[in-house]
C-alpha positions in Angstrom: -11.7 76.7 -104.7 -13.8 76.8 -107.9 -11.8 79.7 -109.3 -8.5 78.0 -108.5 -9.7 74.8 -110.1 -10.7 76.7 -113.2 -7.3 78.4 -113.5 -5.5 75.0 -113.0 -7.7 73.4 -115.7 -7.0 76.3 -118.0 -3.2 76.0 -117.4 -3.3 72.3 -118.2 -5.3 72.8 -121.3 -3.2 75.6 -122.7 0.0 73.8 -121.6 -1.1 70.7 -123.5 -1.8 72.8 -126.6 1.6 74.3 -126.3 3.2 70.8 -126.2 1.3 69.7 -129.3 2.3 72.9 -131.1 6.0 72.5 -130.4 6.4 68.7 -130.7 10.1 68.9 -131.7 11.1 71.0 -128.7 9.0 68.8 -126.4 10.8 65.7 -127.8 14.2 67.3 -127.2 13.2 68.1 -123.6 12.1 64.6 -123.1 15.3 63.2 -124.5 17.4 65.3 -122.2 15.3 64.3 -119.2 14.7 60.6 -120.1 18.1 59.3 -118.9 17.8 61.2 -115.6 14.4 59.8 -114.7 15.4 56.3 -116.0 18.4 56.4 -113.7 16.2 57.2 -110.7 13.8 54.3 -111.7 16.7 51.9 -112.2 18.4 52.8 -109.0 15.1 52.4 -107.0 14.2 49.2 -108.7 17.7 47.8 -108.3 17.7 48.7 -104.6 14.4 47.0 -104.0 15.3 43.9 -106.0 18.7 43.6 -104.3 17.0 44.0 -101.0 14.6 41.1 -101.8 17.4 38.9 -103.2 19.6 39.4 -100.1 16.7 38.7 -97.8 15.7 35.7 -99.8 19.1 34.1 -99.5 19.3 34.9 -95.7 15.8 33.6 -95.2 16.8 30.2 -96.5 18.9 29.4 -93.5 17.9 32.0 -90.9 14.1 32.3 -91.4 11.8 35.0 -92.5 11.8 38.4 -90.7 9.8 38.2 -87.6 10.2 34.4 -87.1 10.6 33.5 -83.4 13.2 30.8 -82.8 13.9 28.6 -79.7 17.0 26.5 -79.5 16.8 23.6 -77.0 19.3 21.1 -75.7 18.1 17.6 -76.6 18.8 16.0 -73.1 16.2 14.6 -70.9 12.5 14.9 -72.0 13.0 17.9 -74.2 12.5 16.1 -77.5 9.5 14.0 -76.5 7.7 17.0 -74.9 8.4 19.3 -77.9 7.2 16.8 -80.5 4.0 16.2 -78.5 3.2 19.9 -78.0 3.9 20.8 -81.7 2.3 17.8 -83.3 -0.2 18.9 -85.9 0.5 22.6 -85.4 0.6 24.9 -88.4 1.9 28.0 -86.7 5.1 26.3 -85.3 7.5 23.6 -86.4 10.1 21.6 -84.5 13.3 20.5 -86.2 15.4 17.6 -84.9 18.8 16.5 -86.3 20.3 13.1 -86.8 23.2 11.6 -88.7 22.3 9.3 -91.6 24.5 7.2 -94.0 22.9 6.0 -97.2 24.7 3.3 -99.1 26.8 0.2 -98.5 26.8 -1.2 -94.9 30.0 -1.4 -92.9 32.0 1.1 -95.0 33.2 4.7 -94.5 31.1 7.2 -96.4 32.7 9.1 -99.3 32.2 12.4 -97.4 33.0 11.1 -93.9 31.8 13.7 -91.4 28.9 14.9 -93.6 30.9 17.6 -95.4 30.4 18.8 -99.0 30.9 16.1 -101.5 33.5 18.2 -103.4 35.6 18.8 -100.3 38.8 16.8 -100.4 38.9 14.1 -97.8 35.2 14.5 -96.9 34.4 16.2 -93.6 37.3 14.7 -91.6 35.1 12.8 -89.1 32.6 14.1 -86.6 33.6 16.1 -83.5 32.0 17.0 -80.2 33.0 20.0 -78.2 32.6 21.1 -74.5 34.2 23.6 -72.2 37.5 21.6 -72.3 37.9 21.4 -76.1 36.8 19.3 -79.1 37.1 15.6 -79.4 36.4 13.1 -82.2 33.2 11.0 -81.9 33.5 7.2 -82.3 30.9 6.4 -84.9 31.7 2.8 -85.6 33.4 3.4 -88.9 37.0 3.3 -87.5 39.0 0.7 -89.5 36.2 0.3 -92.1 37.1 0.4 -95.8 36.1 3.3 -98.0 32.9 2.4 -99.8 29.9 3.6 -101.8 28.0 5.5 -99.1 27.1 9.1 -98.5 26.8 10.7 -95.1 24.2 13.5 -94.6 22.3 15.4 -92.0 18.8 14.1 -91.5 16.4 16.8 -90.4 13.1 15.7 -88.9 10.1 18.1 -89.2 6.8 18.2 -87.4 5.2 20.4 -90.1 5.9 22.5 -93.2 9.0 24.6 -92.6 8.6 26.6 -95.8 6.4 29.2 -94.1 9.5 30.1 -92.1 12.4 29.2 -94.4 11.1 29.6 -98.1 13.1 26.7 -99.7 13.2 27.0 -103.5 11.8 23.9 -105.2 14.2 22.3 -107.7 12.8 18.9 -108.6 9.9 16.6 -107.5 7.7 17.7 -104.6 7.9 18.7 -101.0 6.9 16.6 -98.0 3.2 15.9 -97.5 2.4 16.1 -93.8 -1.1 14.7 -94.3 -2.1 11.1 -93.9 -0.4 8.3 -92.1 3.4 8.2 -91.8 5.1 5.9 -94.3 7.4 3.0 -93.2 9.7 3.9 -96.0 10.8 7.4 -95.0 10.2 10.0 -97.7 13.2 12.3 -98.1 13.6 15.7 -99.7 17.2 16.4 -100.5 19.0 19.7 -100.7 21.1 20.6 -103.7 24.3 19.4 -102.2 22.8 16.0 -101.3 21.2 15.7 -104.7 24.6 16.4 -106.3 26.2 13.6 -104.2 23.6 11.0 -105.2 23.7 11.9 -108.8 27.4 11.5 -108.9 27.6 8.2 -106.9 25.3 5.2 -107.3 24.8 3.8 -103.8 22.4 1.2 -102.4 19.1 2.4 -101.0 19.8 1.5 -97.4 19.8 4.2 -94.7 21.6 3.8 -91.4 20.6 6.3 -88.7 22.4 6.6 -85.3 20.2 4.9 -82.7 17.8 3.3 -85.2 16.4 -0.2 -84.5 16.8 -1.2 -88.2 18.0 0.2 -91.5 15.0 1.5 -93.5 14.8 2.0 -97.3 14.3 5.7 -98.0 12.3 7.3 -100.8 13.6 10.4 -102.6 10.6 12.5 -103.4 12.1 15.9 -104.2 15.0 18.3 -104.2 15.1 21.9 -102.8 17.6 24.7 -102.5 17.9 25.4 -98.8 21.0 27.5 -99.0 23.1 24.9 -97.1 26.6 23.8 -98.0 26.5 20.2 -96.6 24.3 17.3 -97.7 21.0 17.4 -95.9 17.7 15.5 -96.2 14.4 16.5 -94.7 11.9 14.0 -93.4 8.7 13.9 -91.4 9.5 13.4 -87.8 6.8 10.7 -87.4 8.2 8.7 -90.3 11.7 8.9 -88.7 10.2 7.8 -85.3 9.0 4.6 -87.0 12.6 3.5 -87.0 14.3 5.7 -84.4 13.3 5.7 -80.7 12.6 9.1 -79.4 15.1 8.5 -76.7 17.9 8.3 -79.4 17.1 11.9 -80.4 18.0 13.0 -76.8 21.6 12.2 -77.5 23.4 15.5 -77.8 26.0 13.9 -80.1 23.4 13.2 -82.8 23.1 16.9 -83.8 23.0 20.5 -82.8 19.9 19.9 -80.8 16.2 20.8 -81.2 15.1 24.0 -82.9 11.5 25.4 -82.7 10.3 27.9 -85.3 7.2 29.9 -84.4 5.1 32.7 -86.1 4.8 36.0 -84.2 1.2 35.1 -83.3 2.1 31.7 -81.8 2.2 33.1 -78.2 0.0 30.4 -76.8 2.2 27.6 -78.2 5.3 29.3 -76.7 3.7 29.5 -73.2 2.5 25.9 -73.3 5.9 24.6 -74.5 7.7 26.6 -71.8 5.4 25.3 -69.1 5.7 21.7 -70.3 9.5 21.8 -70.6 10.0 23.4 -67.2 7.7 20.7 -65.7 9.8 18.1 -67.4 12.9 19.4 -65.7 14.4 21.9 -68.2 15.8 24.9 -66.3 13.7 28.0 -67.1 16.9 30.1 -67.7 17.8 27.9 -70.6 14.6 28.7 -72.6 15.4 31.6 -74.8 13.4 32.9 -77.8 15.1 35.0 -80.4 13.3 37.0 -83.1 14.8 37.1 -86.6 15.5 40.7 -87.5 17.4 40.4 -90.7 15.9 43.5 -92.3 16.6 45.7 -89.3 20.2 44.4 -89.1 20.8 45.0 -92.8 18.8 48.3 -93.1 21.8 50.6 -92.5 24.0 49.0 -95.3 21.1 48.9 -97.7 20.1 52.5 -97.1 23.7 53.6 -97.5 24.0 51.9 -100.9 20.7 53.3 -102.0 21.6 56.9 -101.1 24.9 56.6 -102.9 23.3 55.4 -106.1 20.4 57.9 -105.8 22.9 60.7 -105.5 24.5 59.6 -108.8 21.1 59.3 -110.4 20.2 62.9 -109.1 23.3 64.2 -110.9 22.1 62.7 -114.2 18.6 64.1 -113.5 20.0 67.6 -113.0 21.4 67.4 -116.6 17.9 66.7 -117.8 16.6 69.6 -115.7 19.1 71.9 -117.3 17.9 70.7 -120.8 14.3 71.5 -119.9 15.3 74.9 -118.5 17.2 75.8 -121.6 14.3 74.8 -123.9 11.8 76.6 -121.6 13.7 79.8 -121.7 14.1 79.7 -125.5 10.3 79.0 -125.8 9.4 81.9 -123.5 11.7 84.2 -125.5 9.8 83.3 -128.7 6.4 83.7 -127.1 6.9 87.1 -125.5 4.3 88.8 -127.8 1.8 86.0 -127.1 2.2 86.3 -123.3 2.1 90.2 -123.5 -1.2 89.9 -125.5 -2.7 87.6 -123.0 -1.7 90.1 -120.2 -3.3 92.9 -122.2 -6.7 91.0 -122.4 -6.7 90.4 -118.6 -4.9 87.1 -118.1 -3.4 87.1 -114.6 0.3 86.7 -114.1 -0.3 83.6 -112.0 -2.1 82.0 -114.9 0.7 82.8 -117.3 3.2 81.2 -115.0 0.9 78.2 -114.6 0.8 77.8 -118.4 4.5 77.5 -118.7 4.9 75.4 -115.6 2.1 73.1 -116.8 4.0 72.4 -120.1 7.1 71.4 -118.2 5.2 69.3 -115.7 3.3 67.4 -118.4 6.6 66.9 -120.2 8.1 65.5 -117.0 5.1 63.2 -116.5 5.3 61.9 -120.0 9.0 61.3 -119.7 8.4 59.5 -116.4 5.8 57.2 -118.0 8.3 56.3 -120.8 11.1 55.7 -118.3 8.9 53.5 -116.1 7.8 51.5 -119.2 11.4 51.1 -120.3 12.3 49.9 -116.8 9.4 47.3 -116.8 10.4 46.0 -120.2 14.1 46.0 -119.3 13.4 43.9 -116.1 11.4 41.4 -118.0 14.1 41.0 -120.6 16.8 40.7 -117.9 14.8 38.0 -116.1 14.3 36.1 -119.4 18.0 36.2 -120.2 19.6 35.8 -116.8 16.8 34.7 -114.4 18.0 31.0 -114.5 21.4 32.0 -113.2 19.9 33.8 -110.2 17.2 31.6 -108.5 16.5 34.3 -105.9 15.1 36.6 -108.6 12.6 34.0 -109.9 9.1 35.5 -110.0 10.4 39.1 -109.3 7.9 41.8 -110.3 8.7 45.4 -111.1 8.6 47.1 -107.7 5.9 49.8 -107.3 8.4 51.9 -105.3 10.4 52.4 -108.5 7.3 53.6 -110.4 6.5 56.1 -107.6 10.1 57.3 -107.6 10.0 57.8 -111.4 6.8 59.9 -111.2 8.2 62.0 -108.4 11.5 62.5 -110.3 9.5 63.6 -113.4 7.4 66.1 -111.4 10.5 67.5 -109.6 12.3 67.9 -112.9 9.3 69.6 -114.4 9.1 72.1 -111.5 12.8 72.8 -111.4 13.1 73.1 -115.2 9.9 75.2 -115.6 10.1 77.5 -112.5 12.5 80.1 -114.0 10.8 80.3 -117.4 7.4 80.6 -115.6 8.6 83.5 -113.6 10.0 85.2 -116.7 6.7 84.7 -118.5 4.8 86.2 -115.6 7.0 89.3 -115.6 6.6 90.2 -119.3 5.1 93.8 -119.4 1.9 94.5 -121.3 3.7 97.2 -123.4 5.6 94.4 -125.1 2.5 93.7 -127.2 3.2 97.0 -129.1 6.2 95.2 -130.8 3.8 93.1 -132.7 
């Protein structure tokens, strides 16, 4: 091991001296290899960043990978039991849905049905569906004049949902779940709802289906939740100050109750199942699904990555050919030197190691430059275009791209230096007589 280590050290030292002695040829080799290694770095970095961006968009409305979801019908005691079990929990969150109209009383909302504010004719009214078909819901607005009011989906939360669905903050602040609930419900709007309220000036009066009175809401923040319809998020206990829990058990008020849990919240799931079954919910209706976005998208992402890596490999081979050409020319010029080294007892393996060390060091230097160019390029791209793509905010240069660049540089150094190294090792000692 000591002898091998000594030969390796000698190869690296002599190879480094050869690089310094032939700076121009080393520079030409690096130029031919730079684009190939940079292509590998860019492809790997692009694949990782695209992967994160796609997952970030999906996580906004589906949840982070590994999140466990339970969808419950709101009939009976489902909502009261779920809210009681999950109250104050940090590893699980319950979401309830209700319809809210903010604005003038006794008028049809501008976006009737809760659709996007830019959609012509609003949402076209609310519908309910069963096994026999879909039917319009009588919401008390029939015959009412069109007025300054906006309809939105009101989502009640028992805790911070951002650990499961990483909403992107836009303005203001998120809900504070500490302290006593406010009598004036604090709302965090999504971008679609914020656009509606910035476009139309409406009175601060909120009507919620089943509420005992109309509260005055407070807008405390805006987030990007990936949704296309106006939505507002509120603490469940603040909503219950005005809305009886029995009103949340009306299946017409929304899609039902959704519970989000971390993979470690096994105890919460067992307790919730037991309480719901005891309250009369059939056990066969309690299903828990795990979000597996990465697993579902892995095939498509891997296919795209391999396609672009194949293209980068072709560019890398051009750089390898450049190193090979320069290496063969260099060995041809150093025949007498290598023959003299053989004459004084230098092993063939060490001669091959000297040539291979030069190409390996050249490959590593090129990889370092390509990785540095990739880091600088990513920072410039984020500075120029980061505001247009919120999913890329805070993106760091992926370490996988750096590793790929180093591997590409080493592989190029081996492939480009292998033939010149073998030729140097086969130079006969008699060649020294030419000198």
